[in-house]
C-alpha positions in Angstrom: 49.4 103.6 2.2 46.1 102.0 3.2 44.7 102.9 -0.2 47.6 101.2 -2.0 47.2 98.0 0.1 43.5 98.0 -0.7 44.1 98.5 -4.4 46.7 95.6 -4.3 44.2 93.4 -2.5 41.5 94.2 -5.1 43.8 93.4 -8.0 44.9 90.1 -6.5 41.3 89.2 -5.8 40.3 89.8 -9.4 43.1 87.6 -10.7 42.2 84.8 -8.3 38.5 84.9 -9.2 39.3 84.9 -12.9 41.6 81.8 -12.5 39.2 79.7 -10.4 36.4 79.3 -13.1 39.0 78.3 -15.7 40.6 75.7 -13.4 37.1 74.4 -12.4 36.0 74.1 -16.0 39.2 72.1 -16.9 38.7 69.8 -14.0 35.0 69.3 -14.8 35.8 68.4 -18.5 38.2 65.7 -17.4 35.7 64.2 -14.9 32.6 64.5 -17.1 34.1 63.4 -20.4 36.8 61.1 -19.3 39.2 62.6 -21.9 39.7 66.4 -22.0 38.9 68.2 -25.2 38.2 65.1 -27.2 36.2 66.0 -30.3 33.9 63.6 -32.1 33.2 62.6 -35.6 29.9 61.5 -37.1 30.0 59.2 -40.2 27.2 57.5 -42.0 25.3 56.8 -45.1 21.9 57.6 -46.6 19.9 54.7 -48.1 16.4 54.0 -49.1 14.3 51.3 -47.4 15.5 48.9 -50.0 19.2 49.5 -49.0 20.0 51.4 -52.2 22.4 54.3 -51.7 21.0 57.8 -52.2 23.8 60.0 -53.5 23.1 63.7 -53.4 21.0 63.5 -50.3 21.3 66.5 -48.0 22.2 65.6 -44.4 21.4 68.2 -41.7 23.2 68.3 -38.3 21.6 70.5 -35.7 23.4 71.6 -32.5 20.7 71.5 -29.8 22.4 74.0 -27.6 23.1 76.8 -30.1 20.5 75.7 -32.7 23.0 76.1 -35.5 22.6 73.7 -38.5 25.4 72.3 -40.7 24.6 70.5 -43.9 26.5 67.9 -46.0 25.7 66.6 -49.4 26.1 62.8 -49.5 28.8 61.7 -51.9 28.4 59.2 -54.7 28.5 56.3 -52.2 25.7 58.0 -50.1 28.2 58.7 -47.3 28.4 61.8 -45.1 30.9 63.0 -42.5 30.8 65.7 -39.7 34.1 66.3 -37.9 35.1 68.3 -34.8 31.8 67.8 -32.9 31.7 68.8 -29.2 31.4 65.8 -26.9 29.2 67.9 -24.5 26.4 68.7 -27.0 23.5 66.7 -28.3 23.0 66.8 -32.1 19.9 66.0 -34.2 20.6 64.4 -37.6 18.3 63.8 -40.6 18.5 63.6 -44.3 16.4 64.8 -47.3 16.2 63.3 -50.8 13.8 64.5 -53.5 11.6 66.3 -50.9 11.3 63.3 -48.6 12.8 63.4 -45.2 14.3 60.6 -43.0 13.3 60.2 -39.3 15.4 62.4 -37.0 18.1 60.6 -35.0 20.0 62.0 -32.0 23.8 61.9 -31.3 23.7 62.2 -27.5 26.4 63.8 -25.3 26.2 60.6 -23.2 27.6 58.6 -26.2 31.3 58.6 -25.4 32.6 57.2 -28.7 35.1 59.4 -30.6 33.7 58.1 -33.9 30.0 57.4 -34.3 28.5 55.6 -37.4 24.9 56.4 -38.1 22.8 55.3 -41.1 19.8 57.3 -42.2 16.9 55.7 -44.2 14.5 57.6 -46.4 11.3 56.0 -47.8 11.9 56.8 -51.6 13.0 55.0 -54.7 16.6 55.4 -55.7 17.6 57.3 -58.9 
C-alpha cells in the first residue's frame, strides 16, 4: 500500500513540474512582449546611394539566436518582405547587389512594432 501511495505521489509530482514551466513561460511572454505570440513582419526596399531601386538584390536575414539565415530576392520595385518573425529574437539584415554589400542593420527584440519598415542602401550604380 505504501508503495502505491509513493508511486501515485511521484506521478502527481511529475505532472505538476511539467505544467509549471509551461504556465511560467506563458505568463512571461505576456509580461515581456505585451501581447502573447505576436509575430513580426519586416518590410523594406533596397536602393543605391542615389535612391534608385536595385531589383534582384539579395537580402539576408540572420537570426542571432539560432544563426539561421533566410534570404529574399528583391522584386522589380526593390522591395523585400520577411514574415512570421519572433518578437523575442534580434535579427541582422543586409543586402548584396553585384558583389557589393550594404551595411548591416539590426531588428531588435526591444522594437515592439508588429510591422517594421527598413531601407537598405548599397553604394553601387543601378542597372
